[in-house]
FIKOLDREN-154354 format. One record per residue (C-alpha): residue number from 1; x, y, z; residue in one letter. Coordinates in nm, 3 decimals, decimal comma. Last residue first. Example, Ala and Ser with C-alpha at 12.3 -4.5 7.8 and 13.67 -1.06 7.14 Angstrom:
// FIKOLDREN-154354
{2 {1,367 -0,106 0,714} S}
{1 {1,230 -0,450 0,780} A}
//
This chain:
// FIKOLDREN-154354
{480 {27,399 -4,381 5,838} N}
{479 {27,056 -4,462 5,843} L}
{478 {26,925 -4,274 5,504} L}
{477 {27,239 -4,400 5,303} H}
{476 {27,171 -4,723 5,402} V}
{475 {26,797 -4,656 5,331} L}
{474 {26,880 -4,523 4,959} W}
{473 {27,140 -4,798 4,881} L}
{472 {26,932 -5,090 4,729} S}
{471 {26,679 -4,855 4,542} I}
{470 {26,975 -4,635 4,456} A}
{469 {27,141 -4,905 4,238} P}
{468 {26,879 -4,849 3,969} F}
{467 {26,946 -5,038 3,656} A}
{466 {27,076 -5,347 3,853} L}
{465 {26,773 -5,346 4,084} L}
{464 {26,516 -5,321 3,786} V}
{463 {26,681 -5,576 3,589} V}
{462 {26,680 -5,801 3,884} L}
{461 {26,308 -5,729 3,981} R}
{460 {26,220 -5,807 3,620} V}
{459 {26,404 -6,141 3,631} F}
{458 {26,248 -6,217 3,974} D}
{457 {25,902 -6,152 3,823} A}
{456 {25,974 -6,388 3,524} I}
{455 {26,067 -6,649 3,770} V}
{454 {25,750 -6,594 3,970} F}
{453 {25,561 -6,652 3,662} P}
{452 {25,726 -6,976 3,602} F}
{451 {25,684 -7,140 3,964} V}
{450 {25,345 -7,304 3,840} G}
{449 {25,511 -7,463 3,510} R}
{448 {25,796 -7,585 3,723} Y}
{447 {25,532 -7,715 3,983} T}
{446 {25,359 -7,921 3,710} S}
{445 {25,710 -8,062 3,573} V}
{444 {25,762 -8,180 3,917} I}
{443 {25,452 -8,404 3,923} P}
{442 {25,216 -8,319 4,222} V}
{441 {25,125 -8,646 4,426} D}
{440 {25,451 -8,633 4,597} R}
{439 {25,393 -8,288 4,771} A}
{438 {25,634 -8,287 5,036} I}
{437 {25,925 -8,412 4,831} K}
{436 {25,801 -8,176 4,547} N}
{435 {25,834 -7,896 4,770} I}
{434 {26,208 -7,963 4,872} I}
{433 {26,278 -8,038 4,482} F}
{432 {26,118 -7,704 4,397} V}
{431 {26,306 -7,534 4,678} N}
{430 {26,629 -7,656 4,527} L}
{429 {26,569 -7,545 4,185} G}
{428 {26,731 -7,805 3,940} I}
{427 {26,658 -7,764 3,582} P}
{426 {26,493 -7,517 3,603} P}
{425 {26,444 -7,186 3,811} A}
{424 {26,324 -7,190 4,189} T}
{423 {26,635 -7,161 4,389} L}
{422 {26,847 -7,016 4,106} G}
{421 {26,619 -6,733 4,103} I}
{420 {26,667 -6,656 4,472} G}
{419 {27,051 -6,689 4,420} V}
{418 {27,006 -6,411 4,160} V}
{417 {26,832 -6,196 4,403} V}
{416 {27,102 -6,229 4,690} L}
{415 {27,362 -6,165 4,410} V}
{414 {27,198 -5,850 4,341} L}
{413 {27,195 -5,745 4,687} I}
{412 {27,556 -5,837 4,735} G}
{411 {27,654 -5,637 4,442} F}
{410 {27,473 -5,323 4,581} W}
{409 {27,662 -5,366 4,902} I}
{408 {28,007 -5,386 4,733} A}
{407 {27,949 -5,121 4,500} V}
{406 {27,850 -4,905 4,798} D}
{405 {28,161 -4,983 4,976} E}
{404 {28,357 -4,893 4,667} T}
{403 {28,202 -4,555 4,653} P}
{402 {28,000 -4,485 4,343} M}
{401 {28,047 -4,383 3,974} G}
{400 {28,025 -4,738 3,884} F}
{399 {28,386 -4,798 3,794} D}
{398 {28,494 -5,138 3,824} L}
{397 {28,784 -5,273 4,032} S}
{396 {28,556 -5,367 4,300} L}
{395 {28,359 -5,573 4,090} V}
{394 {28,670 -5,771 3,952} V}
{393 {28,808 -5,796 4,293} P}
{392 {28,482 -5,938 4,417} M}
{391 {28,432 -6,184 4,133} F}
{390 {28,711 -6,440 4,203} V}
{389 {28,708 -6,474 4,564} P}
{388 {28,342 -6,430 4,544} L}
{387 {28,270 -6,738 4,321} T}
{386 {28,318 -7,018 4,579} L}
{385 {28,169 -6,867 4,883} L}
{384 {27,859 -6,747 4,665} I}
{383 {27,800 -7,096 4,506} M}
{382 {27,884 -7,294 4,806} A}
{381 {27,594 -7,115 5,005} L}
{380 {27,351 -7,136 4,696} E}
{379 {27,380 -7,494 4,663} D}
{378 {27,503 -7,579 4,296} M}
{377 {27,370 -7,732 3,966} V}
{376 {27,108 -7,462 3,850} A}
{375 {27,247 -7,180 4,079} G}
{374 {27,576 -7,203 3,855} L}
{373 {27,390 -7,080 3,514} V}
{372 {27,215 -6,803 3,713} I}
{371 {27,543 -6,718 3,900} Y}
{370 {27,707 -6,707 3,538} A}
{369 {27,430 -6,489 3,410} L}
{368 {27,466 -6,231 3,688} M}
{367 {27,852 -6,233 3,637} M}
{366 {27,809 -6,148 3,262} G}
{365 {27,556 -5,882 3,369} C}
{364 {27,817 -5,738 3,609} I}
{363 {28,073 -5,732 3,307} V}
{362 {27,839 -5,553 3,067} A}
{361 {27,737 -5,283 3,354} Y}
{360 {28,109 -5,207 3,376} P}
{359 {28,149 -5,155 3,016} P}
{358 {28,402 -5,372 2,841} L}
{357 {28,751 -5,195 2,796} S}
{356 {28,931 -5,535 2,763} S}
{355 {29,215 -5,405 2,958} E}
{354 {29,019 -5,367 3,281} G}
{353 {28,861 -5,715 3,205} I}
{352 {29,195 -5,872 3,166} M}
{351 {29,323 -5,700 3,487} S}
{350 {29,048 -5,828 3,705} A}
{349 {29,107 -6,191 3,560} L}
{348 {29,440 -6,159 3,662} T}
{347 {29,402 -6,023 4,004} M}
{346 {29,127 -6,283 4,073} P}
{345 {29,364 -6,567 3,930} M}
{344 {29,657 -6,498 4,126} Q}
{343 {29,738 -6,865 4,137} T}
{342 {29,820 -6,812 4,502} L}
{341 {29,490 -6,636 4,583} A}
{340 {29,306 -6,906 4,400} L}
{339 {29,460 -7,161 4,661} F}
{338 {29,371 -6,932 4,944} A}
{337 {28,999 -6,910 4,802} G}
{336 {29,004 -7,307 4,798} F}
{335 {29,111 -7,310 5,154} V}
{334 {28,848 -7,057 5,251} E}
{333 {28,585 -7,225 5,079} A}
{332 {28,630 -7,552 5,244} G}
{331 {28,665 -7,397 5,594} L}
{330 {28,317 -7,190 5,500} L}
{329 {28,167 -7,516 5,362} I}
{328 {28,242 -7,661 5,708} L}
{327 {28,120 -7,405 5,906} F}
{326 {27,776 -7,416 5,713} I}
{325 {27,731 -7,779 5,765} M}
{324 {27,821 -7,762 6,139} G}
{323 {27,590 -7,456 6,166} T}
{322 {27,300 -7,664 6,010} T}
{321 {27,385 -7,974 6,246} E}
{320 {27,409 -7,760 6,537} A}
{319 {27,080 -7,551 6,485} T}
{318 {26,891 -7,884 6,410} Q}
{317 {27,014 -8,031 6,724} L}
{316 {26,904 -7,713 6,931} F}
{315 {26,565 -7,706 6,760} S}
{314 {26,515 -8,074 6,824} H}
{313 {26,601 -8,035 7,199} R}
{312 {26,345 -7,728 7,224} I}
{311 {26,078 -7,911 7,032} D}
{310 {26,138 -8,229 7,287} E}
{309 {26,122 -8,011 7,576} L}
{308 {25,779 -7,835 7,475} D}
{307 {25,724 -7,568 7,251} L}
{306 {25,368 -7,437 7,136} R}
{305 {25,253 -7,374 7,514} R}
{304 {25,234 -7,002 7,436} Q}
{303 {25,450 -6,886 7,713} A}
{302 {25,709 -7,161 7,591} I}
{301 {25,710 -7,018 7,236} G}
{300 {25,709 -6,682 7,344} V}
{299 {26,005 -6,731 7,564} A}
{298 {26,209 -6,934 7,318} L}
{297 {26,140 -6,673 7,024} M}
{296 {26,269 -6,411 7,273} I}
{295 {26,556 -6,568 7,340} A}
{294 {26,636 -6,636 6,972} A}
{293 {26,560 -6,264 6,872} G}
{292 {26,757 -6,139 7,159} V}
{291 {27,082 -6,349 7,044} A}
{290 {27,019 -6,266 6,685} A}
{289 {27,000 -5,883 6,789} G}
{288 {27,334 -5,928 6,992} E}
{287 {27,503 -6,078 6,684} T}
{286 {27,346 -5,801 6,449} P}
{285 {27,453 -5,533 6,679} T}
{284 {27,239 -5,344 6,929} F}
{283 {27,015 -5,066 6,943} V}
{282 {27,159 -4,938 6,605} Q}
{281 {26,804 -4,824 6,480} G}
{280 {26,854 -5,096 6,217} Y}
{279 {26,970 -5,354 6,428} I}
{278 {26,701 -5,282 6,691} G}
{277 {26,434 -5,241 6,415} G}
{276 {26,535 -5,602 6,261} V}
{275 {26,533 -5,792 6,598} V}
{274 {26,263 -5,607 6,792} V}
{273 {26,034 -5,529 6,523} V}
{272 {26,078 -5,918 6,359} A}
{271 {25,999 -6,024 6,720} I}
{270 {25,690 -5,810 6,773} A}
{269 {25,564 -5,913 6,443} A}
{268 {25,583 -6,281 6,565} A}
{267 {25,418 -6,199 6,880} P}
{266 {25,161 -5,986 6,695} V}
{265 {25,047 -6,248 6,457} V}
{264 {24,770 -6,386 6,726} A}
{263 {24,590 -6,017 6,730} F}
{262 {24,448 -6,064 6,386} D}
{261 {24,488 -5,716 6,250} A}
{260 {24,350 -5,346 6,295} L}
{259 {24,453 -5,215 6,602} V}
{258 {24,713 -5,467 6,733} M}
{257 {24,857 -5,473 6,364} L}
{256 {24,862 -5,100 6,351} L}
{255 {25,097 -5,087 6,663} G}
{254 {25,324 -5,373 6,539} L}
{253 {25,348 -5,133 6,211} I}
{252 {25,403 -4,823 6,420} A}
{251 {25,716 -5,005 6,584} L}
{250 {25,836 -5,104 6,231} L}
{249 {25,820 -4,744 6,123} V}
{248 {26,003 -4,610 6,448} G}
{247 {26,285 -4,873 6,373} G}
{246 {26,314 -4,765 6,025} V}
{245 {26,350 -4,382 6,083} A}
{244 {26,591 -4,446 6,357} G}
{243 {26,511 -4,598 6,690} L}
{242 {26,601 -4,285 6,908} Y}
{241 {26,576 -4,020 6,650} G}
{240 {26,343 -3,815 6,860} A}
{239 {26,086 -3,763 6,575} L}
{238 {26,107 -4,142 6,510} W}
{237 {26,067 -4,223 6,875} A}
{236 {25,760 -3,982 6,896} G}
{235 {25,598 -4,139 6,593} A}
{234 {25,653 -4,482 6,753} A}
{233 {25,519 -4,387 7,093} L}
{232 {25,203 -4,295 6,893} L}
{231 {25,157 -4,623 6,703} V}
{230 {25,242 -4,788 7,031} L}
{229 {24,963 -4,608 7,218} V}
{228 {24,726 -4,694 6,943} A}
{227 {24,814 -5,086 6,966} G}
{226 {24,758 -5,059 7,345} A}
{225 {24,416 -4,912 7,296} P}
{224 {24,318 -5,173 7,049} R}
{223 {24,479 -5,498 7,235} A}
{222 {24,348 -5,397 7,579} W}
{221 {24,013 -5,574 7,532} A}
{220 {24,207 -5,888 7,406} P}
{219 {24,182 -5,971 7,064} R}
{218 {24,017 -6,274 6,956} P}
{217 {24,198 -6,514 6,717} T}
{216 {24,083 -6,444 6,371} A}
{215 {23,803 -6,669 6,228} A}
{214 {23,912 -6,906 5,930} P}
{213 {23,802 -6,788 5,603} P}
{212 {23,439 -6,860 5,498} A}
{211 {23,443 -7,107 5,222} F}
{210 {23,363 -7,065 4,859} E}
{209 {23,708 -6,939 4,760} I}
{208 {23,737 -6,762 4,421} P}
{207 {23,922 -6,984 4,196} P}
{206 {24,313 -7,002 4,188} A}
{205 {24,466 -7,152 3,860} L}
{204 {24,130 -7,186 3,691} E}
{203 {24,108 -6,797 3,650} P}
{202 {24,376 -6,820 3,379} N}
{201 {24,485 -6,486 3,243} R}
{200 {24,343 -6,301 3,562} R}
{199 {24,488 -6,574 3,774} V}
{198 {24,849 -6,525 3,603} A}
{197 {24,822 -6,147 3,645} V}
{196 {24,719 -6,148 4,020} A}
{195 {24,971 -6,410 4,110} I}
{194 {25,248 -6,196 3,929} A}
{193 {25,124 -5,888 4,104} V}
{192 {25,154 -6,081 4,450} I}
{191 {25,488 -6,191 4,340} Y}
{190 {25,603 -5,823 4,237} F}
{189 {25,487 -5,705 4,563} A}
{188 {25,665 -5,961 4,794} V}
{187 {25,999 -5,907 4,584} A}
{186 {25,945 -5,546 4,627} I}
{185 {25,950 -5,583 5,011} L}
{184 {26,285 -5,789 4,970} G}
{183 {26,423 -5,526 4,749} P}
{182 {26,343 -5,241 5,008} I}
{181 {26,476 -5,455 5,337} L}
{180 {26,799 -5,581 5,166} A}
{179 {27,009 -5,281 5,188} A}
{178 {26,947 -5,221 5,559} Q}
{177 {27,049 -5,596 5,609} F}
{176 {27,352 -5,533 5,421} L}
{175 {27,419 -5,222 5,629} K}
{174 {27,382 -5,395 5,948} A}
{173 {27,602 -5,674 5,832} I}
{172 {27,878 -5,447 5,734} N}
{171 {28,093 -5,566 5,467} Q}
{170 {28,415 -5,809 5,475} E}
{169 {28,313 -5,987 5,137} A}
{168 {28,312 -6,311 5,319} T}
{167 {28,149 -6,222 5,639} I}
{166 {27,910 -5,981 5,461} A}
{165 {27,823 -6,267 5,208} Y}
{164 {27,783 -6,509 5,499} I}
{163 {27,557 -6,276 5,684} V}
{162 {27,351 -6,232 5,371} L}
{161 {27,284 -6,602 5,333} I}
{160 {27,171 -6,601 5,698} V}
{159 {26,920 -6,348 5,604} S}
{158 {26,776 -6,115 5,858} P}
{157 {26,629 -5,960 5,670} P}
{156 {26,369 -6,045 5,380} I}
{155 {26,536 -6,170 5,075} L}
{154 {26,663 -6,518 5,248} I}
{153 {26,346 -6,638 5,374} G}
{152 {26,169 -6,475 5,061} L}
{151 {26,283 -6,768 4,852} T}
{150 {26,041 -6,979 5,028} G}
{149 {25,766 -6,773 4,877} G}
{148 {25,881 -6,890 4,532} A}
{147 {25,856 -7,263 4,622} A}
{146 {25,537 -7,214 4,811} I}
{145 {25,397 -7,048 4,509} T}
{144 {25,485 -7,329 4,281} G}
{143 {25,331 -7,582 4,502} T}
{142 {25,017 -7,413 4,449} G}
{141 {25,046 -7,350 4,100} F}
{140 {25,114 -7,703 4,029} G}
{139 {24,822 -7,809 4,246} P}
{138 {24,573 -7,558 4,091} N}
{137 {24,414 -7,393 4,389} V}
{136 {24,092 -7,560 4,491} N}
{135 {24,073 -7,343 4,823} A}
{134 {24,114 -7,671 5,022} R}
{133 {24,391 -7,767 4,817} R}
{132 {24,549 -7,434 4,905} L}
{131 {24,481 -7,481 5,268} E}
{130 {24,632 -7,834 5,272} P}
{129 {24,940 -7,708 5,114} L}
{128 {24,987 -7,415 5,328} A}
{127 {25,126 -7,556 5,668} A}
{126 {25,334 -7,866 5,558} R}
{125 {25,476 -7,692 5,227} G}
{124 {25,485 -7,374 5,445} F}
{123 {25,756 -7,538 5,683} T}
{122 {25,962 -7,685 5,399} A}
{121 {25,979 -7,367 5,190} T}
{120 {26,054 -7,139 5,500} T}
{119 {26,332 -7,379 5,630} A}
{118 {26,482 -7,420 5,277} V}
{117 {26,486 -7,042 5,229} S}
{116 {26,654 -6,963 5,577} S}
{115 {26,658 -6,614 5,740} G}
{114 {26,373 -6,730 6,004} C}
{113 {26,240 -6,425 6,175} I}
{112 {26,160 -6,200 5,868} A}
{111 {26,126 -6,498 5,652} G}
{110 {25,800 -6,589 5,839} F}
{109 {25,646 -6,262 5,756} G}
{108 {25,736 -6,276 5,400} A}
{107 {25,630 -6,647 5,386} C}
{106 {25,296 -6,535 5,540} A}
{105 {25,254 -6,254 5,259} A}
{104 {25,356 -6,505 4,990} I}
{103 {25,100 -6,762 5,122} V}
{102 {24,804 -6,507 5,149} A}
{101 {24,856 -6,416 4,789} M}
{100 {24,832 -6,792 4,678} P}
{99 {24,507 -6,780 4,881} M}
{98 {24,375 -6,454 4,749} G}
{97 {24,392 -6,535 4,388} G}
{96 {24,081 -6,342 4,318} R}
{95 {24,055 -6,138 4,659} L}
{94 {23,843 -6,301 4,931} R}
{93 {24,150 -6,479 5,125} G}
{92 {24,362 -6,167 5,162} L}
{91 {24,305 -6,057 5,509} S}
{90 {24,177 -6,381 5,684} H}
{89 {24,436 -6,575 5,459} E}
{88 {24,691 -6,334 5,586} A}
{87 {24,592 -6,399 5,929} A}
{86 {24,576 -6,780 5,899} R}
{85 {24,898 -6,806 5,713} L}
{84 {25,084 -6,610 5,990} L}
{83 {24,935 -6,832 6,251} T}
{82 {25,035 -7,136 6,077} A}
{81 {25,390 -7,019 6,016} A}
{80 {25,424 -6,914 6,393} I}
{79 {25,353 -7,306 6,482} G}
{78 {25,635 -7,300 6,713} S}
{77 {25,851 -7,574 6,555} R}
{76 {25,953 -7,342 6,270} E}
{75 {25,998 -7,038 6,478} A}
{74 {26,246 -7,227 6,697} L}
{73 {26,426 -7,347 6,405} A}
{72 {26,465 -6,988 6,268} G}
{71 {26,580 -6,854 6,600} M}
{70 {26,837 -7,112 6,627} L}
{69 {26,972 -7,039 6,279} V}
{68 {26,984 -6,664 6,349} F}
{67 {27,188 -6,770 6,682} L}
{66 {27,414 -7,028 6,496} P}
{65 {27,506 -6,755 6,216} I}
{64 {27,560 -6,446 6,445} V}
{63 {27,847 -6,628 6,598} S}
{62 {28,049 -6,603 6,292} L}
{61 {28,134 -6,223 6,392} T}
{60 {28,307 -6,316 6,696} Y}
{59 {28,564 -6,510 6,499} S}
{58 {28,715 -6,808 6,669} A}
{57 {28,591 -7,020 6,360} F}
{56 {28,835 -6,839 6,117} Q}
{55 {29,132 -6,796 6,356} S}
{54 {29,102 -7,173 6,462} Y}
{53 {29,105 -7,286 6,098} A}
{52 {29,374 -7,081 6,005} N}
{51 {29,658 -7,140 6,207} T}
{50 {29,703 -7,525 6,178} Q}
{49 {29,544 -7,536 5,824} L}
{48 {29,815 -7,277 5,714} Y}
{47 {30,112 -7,447 5,892} Y}
{46 {29,995 -7,771 5,734} I}
{45 {29,973 -7,640 5,392} L}
{44 {30,302 -7,429 5,415} A}
{43 {30,477 -7,804 5,529} H}
{42 {30,287 -7,966 5,189} P}
{41 {30,464 -7,690 4,989} S}
{40 {30,383 -7,383 4,777} S}
{39 {30,196 -7,404 4,451} L}
{38 {30,136 -7,766 4,489} W}
{37 {30,050 -7,776 4,863} A}
{36 {29,787 -7,500 4,783} Y}
{35 {29,646 -7,700 4,483} G}
{34 {29,594 -8,002 4,699} A}
{33 {29,437 -7,823 5,001} A}
{32 {29,203 -7,628 4,769} G}
{31 {29,096 -7,944 4,565} V}
{30 {29,028 -8,136 4,898} V}
{29 {28,868 -7,863 5,078} L}
{28 {28,648 -7,754 4,759} M}
{27 {28,526 -8,106 4,740} A}
{26 {28,479 -8,163 5,097} L}
{25 {28,238 -7,851 5,119} A}
{24 {28,057 -7,981 4,807} I}
{23 {27,986 -8,305 4,935} P}
{22 {28,124 -8,567 4,698} M}
{21 {27,863 -8,690 4,456} R}
{20 {28,101 -8,777 4,152} A}
{19 {27,945 -8,466 3,984} A}
{18 {28,087 -8,294 4,290} I}
{17 {28,439 -8,441 4,243} L}
{16 {28,415 -8,364 3,874} L}
{15 {28,331 -7,983 3,948} L}
{14 {28,623 -7,956 4,181} M}
{13 {28,873 -8,098 3,927} A}
{12 {28,743 -7,861 3,659} G}
{11 {28,770 -7,573 3,921} F}
{10 {29,117 -7,668 4,004} G}
{9 {29,226 -7,719 3,635} L}
{8 {29,097 -7,350 3,579} L}
{7 {29,305 -7,236 3,873} A}
{6 {29,627 -7,408 3,729} I}
{5 {29,562 -7,251 3,396} S}
{4 {29,552 -6,891 3,568} F}
{3 {29,872 -6,990 3,758} G}
{2 {30,059 -7,056 3,439} S}
{1 {30,176 -7,395 3,346} M}
//
């Protein structure tokens, strides 16, 4: 039996175990270990596990994962989501479809300090549903908006999924964060346009609100002049090159928020500016940025009296559980990847595609289609870790007229977009199931119908990013 056939047999066995409700991490670990022992020897497998597990988890780079998870957990418990929603509602609530637009804007802000689609969806499922119902938004359209907005948790940097991709594909985390910013902002714009089009076609989806939006939190007397000073400092820092172009822009945004917007959102905006701007401006590494962000989030929550000892304990426990789950999937994917390497399937597949004379864009479109199909039945993290050992050598072997590093970064952004589609598109859509568990009175079919305009927007965005790689790479080239 050829190595390629053995690899296909391994994929089939793993899918059968997953269908039998075995955890994905364990299914990858069992099949990978069995295949590794079959192709080498049981003694070689034991030696591999003895050395690899420690060397993998002792990596300094992996420490960024629990830190970003902790920052997101603290943000979820500190009520920042409700603050962002009130501010967005105050700004957008009077527009046609303003309440769903406010949810999208608030999800984007929360995603900048969370990095998890599941946490963003669950948090806004609790915070936004009452507001959407109060504004008489169609129940299915409201839950669909939250499900779609939840995907911004992995699209807007920092993103835990993007960190996993960077580690697995051996790419620079900071550069991937830089590459994800513009596509993430495009996602926000496309979602808002999708709401505007849907509401124009059917005004009953989100009728104009008849109540006054909540009053903004009063600004201290020093907020306006302090914000103006921040804008001037941002301009000076930008011109001096100290924070880099994006660092200066983010600092300017914080100043404008203090001048024009609800002062209550400033702490959340400040955390995003410090973490993302610091990483972009190369003030600190992603791991240091995650640590600083978690520390500031904890300090802000305590200072605002939104975090008590029980909240902090719950956040640390949630971080431990999530990190343990991620690390176990990483171990299973590593063992399964080692098994695939022994079968030489990735190299064989790359050679077959190279000899087939298929256009590079046709190959990458086929991969995007495969991700969409897998996203209907698999967890996004497991899907990325399972496919990268096979897809990455193929992608890097194709000629797109770009350096290999640029191709790897661009492909990572495309994968991130497709993962977002898988989180909302039927027949599964993890975010749809999460919001359905919160809004039990809304039929899941109605939520799928409500999320449909956003899925269309996602496909349009995927085509745009696929056709124009420069959109993802422009900021990377500007800052490096």
